[in-house]
C-alpha positions as CSV (number, residue, x, y, z in Angstrom):
1,X,-21.2,-30.5,-18.4
2,X,-18.6,-30.3,-15.6
3,X,-16.1,-28.9,-18.2
4,X,-18.5,-26.2,-19.3
5,X,-19.2,-25.1,-15.7
6,X,-15.5,-25.2,-14.8
7,X,-14.7,-23.1,-17.9
8,X,-17.4,-20.6,-17.0
9,X,-16.1,-20.3,-13.4
10,X,-12.5,-20.0,-14.6
11,X,-13.5,-17.2,-17.1
12,X,-15.4,-15.4,-14.3
13,X,-12.5,-15.6,-11.9
14,X,-10.1,-14.3,-14.6
15,X,-12.4,-11.4,-15.6
16,X,-13.0,-10.4,-11.9
17,X,-9.3,-10.5,-11.2
18,X,-8.5,-8.3,-14.2
19,X,-11.1,-5.7,-13.4
20,X,-9.4,-2.5,-12.2
21,X,-11.0,-0.1,-9.7
22,X,-12.1,3.3,-10.9
23,X,-9.2,4.8,-8.9
24,X,-6.7,2.6,-10.6
25,X,-8.3,3.3,-14.0
26,X,-8.1,7.1,-13.3
27,X,-4.4,6.8,-12.3
28,X,-3.6,4.7,-15.4
29,X,-5.5,7.1,-17.7
30,X,-3.8,10.2,-16.2
31,X,-0.4,8.6,-16.6
32,X,-1.1,7.4,-20.2
33,X,-2.4,10.9,-21.1
34,X,0.7,12.5,-19.7
35,X,3.0,10.1,-21.5
36,X,1.2,10.4,-24.8
37,X,0.2,14.1,-25.0
38,X,2.2,16.2,-22.5
39,X,3.3,18.8,-22.7
40,X,0.4,19.7,-24.9
41,X,0.7,22.3,-27.6
42,X,0.2,25.8,-26.3
43,X,-3.4,26.9,-26.7
44,X,-4.8,30.3,-25.4
45,X,-1.4,30.9,-23.7
46,X,-1.6,27.7,-21.7
47,X,-0.1,24.3,-21.9
48,X,-0.8,21.1,-19.9
49,X,2.4,19.8,-18.5
50,X,1.0,16.7,-16.8
51,X,-2.0,15.1,-15.4
52,X,-1.8,13.0,-12.2
53,X,-4.4,11.1,-10.2
54,X,-3.7,10.9,-6.5
55,X,-5.4,7.7,-5.1
56,X,-5.1,8.8,-1.5
57,X,-7.0,12.1,-2.0
58,X,-9.1,10.9,-5.0
59,X,-7.9,14.0,-6.9
60,X,-7.5,14.4,-10.7
61,X,-4.8,17.0,-10.9
62,X,-3.9,19.1,-13.9
63,X,-0.5,20.9,-13.9
64,X,-0.3,23.6,-16.5
65,X,2.1,26.4,-17.6
66,X,0.9,29.9,-18.5
67,X,2.8,31.5,-21.4
68,X,3.1,34.7,-23.3
69,X,1.0,37.7,-22.3
70,X,-0.9,35.6,-19.6
71,X,2.4,34.9,-17.8
72,X,1.7,37.9,-15.5
73,X,0.7,37.8,-11.8
74,X,-1.5,40.9,-12.2
75,X,-3.7,39.1,-14.7
76,X,-4.3,36.3,-12.2
77,X,-4.8,38.7,-9.3
78,X,-7.5,40.6,-11.3
79,X,-9.2,37.6,-12.7
80,X,-9.0,34.9,-10.0
81,X,-12.8,34.8,-9.4
82,X,-13.5,34.4,-13.2
83,X,-11.0,31.7,-13.5
84,X,-12.3,29.9,-10.4
85,X,-15.8,30.0,-11.9
86,X,-14.7,28.9,-15.4
87,X,-12.9,25.9,-14.1
88,X,-15.8,24.9,-11.9
89,X,-18.1,25.1,-14.9
90,X,-15.6,22.8,-16.7
91,X,-15.9,20.3,-13.9
92,X,-19.7,20.5,-13.9
93,X,-20.2,20.3,-17.6
94,X,-17.5,18.0,-18.9
95,X,-19.2,14.7,-19.6
96,X,-15.9,12.8,-19.4
97,X,-15.8,13.6,-15.7
98,X,-19.2,12.1,-15.0
99,X,-18.1,8.7,-13.6
100,X,-15.4,10.3,-11.5
101,X,-17.8,12.9,-10.1
102,X,-20.3,10.1,-9.3
103,X,-17.6,8.5,-7.1
104,X,-16.8,11.8,-5.4
105,X,-13.4,12.5,-7.0
106,X,-11.9,16.0,-6.7
107,X,-10.4,18.0,-9.6
108,X,-7.5,20.4,-9.2
109,X,-5.6,22.8,-11.4
110,X,-2.2,24.3,-10.7
111,X,-1.1,27.0,-13.1
112,X,2.5,28.0,-13.1
113,X,4.6,30.6,-14.8
114,X,6.3,29.3,-17.9
115,X,9.2,31.8,-17.3
116,X,9.6,30.8,-13.6
117,X,8.3,27.3,-12.6
118,X,8.6,28.3,-8.9
119,X,5.8,30.9,-9.4
120,X,2.3,29.5,-8.9
121,X,-0.4,31.8,-10.2
122,X,-3.4,29.6,-9.4
123,X,-4.0,26.4,-7.4
124,X,-7.6,25.4,-6.9
125,X,-9.1,22.0,-5.9
126,X,-12.8,21.4,-6.6
127,X,-14.6,18.8,-4.4
128,X,-18.1,17.3,-4.6
129,X,-19.2,20.1,-2.3
130,X,-18.2,22.6,-5.0
131,X,-19.6,20.9,-8.1
132,X,-22.8,19.4,-6.7
133,X,-24.3,22.8,-5.7
């Protein structure tokens, strides 16, 4: 009986020590996604260059490049509000974000020119205040 109890306690301790926090899981998943899929194939004139999770700010951050005909400052200047609303809808509706939203994570998109990486067309962070309205 003592062996069974000891074995149960040992397994419990091992399982608890192997359990990663949601923040660590988000960081690992972002890194694995970037390593496996990024840069993603171009789709609708955009490509995801990397995904990063910042533990300090609890922010899931998507870095993307804009290509082709969308690689134009005027397009972003004229459609900033539509893009802001579309990405907010993505945060609200994407079921894969559910556990992260529950913990108050933020989500951020940075869209850069593919022609000139120093040009940032759009950089927006969505917090629980934004997506819980």
